[in-house]
C-alpha positions as CSV (number, residue, x, y, z in Angstrom):
1,M,126.5,97.5,78.4
2,R,124.7,100.0,76.2
3,L,122.6,103.1,76.6
4,L,118.9,102.1,76.6
5,H,116.9,105.4,76.6
6,T,116.8,109.0,77.5
7,M,113.7,110.2,79.4
8,L,112.0,113.6,79.0
9,R,109.0,114.8,81.0
10,V,106.4,116.4,78.8
11,G,103.3,118.5,79.5
12,D,101.1,117.2,76.6
13,L,101.9,113.7,75.5
14,Q,100.1,113.6,72.2
15,R,101.6,116.9,71.1
16,S,105.1,115.5,71.9
17,I,104.4,112.2,70.2
18,D,103.2,114.1,67.1
19,F,106.3,116.2,67.1
20,Y,108.7,113.3,67.4
21,T,106.9,111.1,64.9
22,E,105.6,113.6,62.3
23,V,108.4,116.2,62.5
24,L,111.5,114.1,63.4
25,G,110.4,110.8,61.8
26,M,110.6,108.6,64.9
27,S,108.2,105.7,65.4
28,L,106.0,105.2,68.5
29,L,107.4,101.8,69.8
30,R,105.2,101.3,72.8
31,K,103.0,103.2,75.3
32,S,101.8,102.3,78.8
33,E,99.6,103.9,81.4
34,N,99.9,103.7,85.2
35,E,96.5,104.7,86.6
36,A,97.6,104.2,90.2
37,Y,100.4,106.7,89.9
38,R,98.8,108.8,87.2
39,Y,101.4,108.8,84.5
40,T,101.8,107.5,80.9
41,L,105.1,106.5,79.2
42,A,105.7,106.5,75.5
43,F,108.9,105.1,73.9
44,L,109.9,106.4,70.5
45,G,112.9,105.9,68.2
46,Y,114.4,105.1,64.9
47,G,114.7,101.4,65.5
48,D,113.7,98.6,67.8
49,E,114.6,99.0,71.5
50,S,116.6,95.8,71.3
51,D,119.1,97.4,68.9
52,T,119.0,101.2,69.4
53,T,118.8,103.8,72.1
54,V,115.3,105.3,72.3
55,L,113.5,108.3,73.8
56,E,111.1,107.8,76.7
57,L,108.4,110.5,77.1
58,T,106.9,110.6,80.5
59,H,103.6,112.4,81.0
60,N,102.5,112.9,84.7
61,W,98.8,113.5,84.3
62,D,98.6,116.4,86.8
63,T,101.5,118.4,85.4
64,S,101.4,120.4,82.2
65,E,104.7,122.2,82.4
66,Y,108.2,121.6,83.7
67,D,111.2,123.8,84.7
68,H,114.2,122.5,82.7
69,G,116.7,123.9,85.1
70,N,120.2,124.6,84.0
71,A,121.8,121.1,84.0
72,F,120.2,119.5,81.0
73,G,121.8,120.4,77.6
74,H,120.3,118.6,74.7
75,I,119.7,115.3,72.9
76,A,121.5,114.7,69.6
77,I,120.3,113.1,66.4
78,G,122.5,112.2,63.4
79,I,121.1,113.4,60.1
80,E,122.0,112.5,56.5
81,D,120.9,115.8,54.9
82,I,120.8,118.4,57.6
83,Y,119.8,121.3,55.3
84,A,116.8,119.4,53.8
85,T,115.8,118.1,57.3
86,C,115.8,121.6,58.7
87,E,113.7,122.9,55.8
88,A,111.2,120.0,56.4
89,I,111.1,120.7,60.1
90,S,110.4,124.4,59.5
91,A,107.7,123.6,56.9
92,K,106.0,121.4,59.5
93,G,106.0,124.3,62.1
94,G,109.1,123.1,64.0
95,D,111.4,125.6,65.7
96,V,114.8,125.6,64.1
97,Y,116.5,128.1,66.3
98,R,120.0,127.5,65.1
99,S,120.3,127.1,61.3
100,P,122.6,124.5,59.9
101,G,126.3,125.4,59.8
102,P,129.7,124.5,61.1
103,V,130.1,124.3,64.9
104,K,132.1,127.2,66.3
105,G,135.8,126.3,66.0
106,G,135.2,123.2,63.9
107,S,133.9,121.8,60.7
108,T,131.0,119.5,61.9
109,V,127.7,120.9,60.5
110,I,125.0,121.1,63.2
111,A,121.6,122.8,63.8
112,F,119.4,123.0,66.8
113,V,115.6,122.6,67.1
114,R,113.2,122.8,70.0
115,D,110.5,120.3,70.8
116,P,107.0,121.5,72.0
117,D,108.2,121.5,75.6
118,G,111.3,123.6,74.8
119,Y,113.9,120.8,75.0
120,A,116.9,121.3,72.7
121,I,117.7,118.8,70.0
122,E,121.0,119.0,68.2
123,L,121.0,117.8,64.6
124,I,124.4,116.6,63.4
125,Q,125.3,116.1,59.7
126,R,126.4,112.5,59.2
127,D,128.3,111.5,56.1
């Protein structure tokens, strides 16, 4: 068994695709529309779906905003140079709302950014 994907519902699909590809460096792997049920799916990631876990963005055509509730926490991405990555994200207009630094009570260096729909993304420094 392996984890295949994580799904997020987004209000503006192209805006989200642009964020994940242009700001976070993912590739758009595939996209499909379902006209009968009025939704579009986009799968993005850092590698092929056959080898890596990917992100599924779901856009329900008649919904432009979602309530995140209080159960979802964040998705996490391993980063080789978290400081340079956060600078690049900020330069591209991304919201780095927790600057890079050690996690409270530990030594792992993390940062947090928000995607255009307000979902939290934890960046984790990888050696």
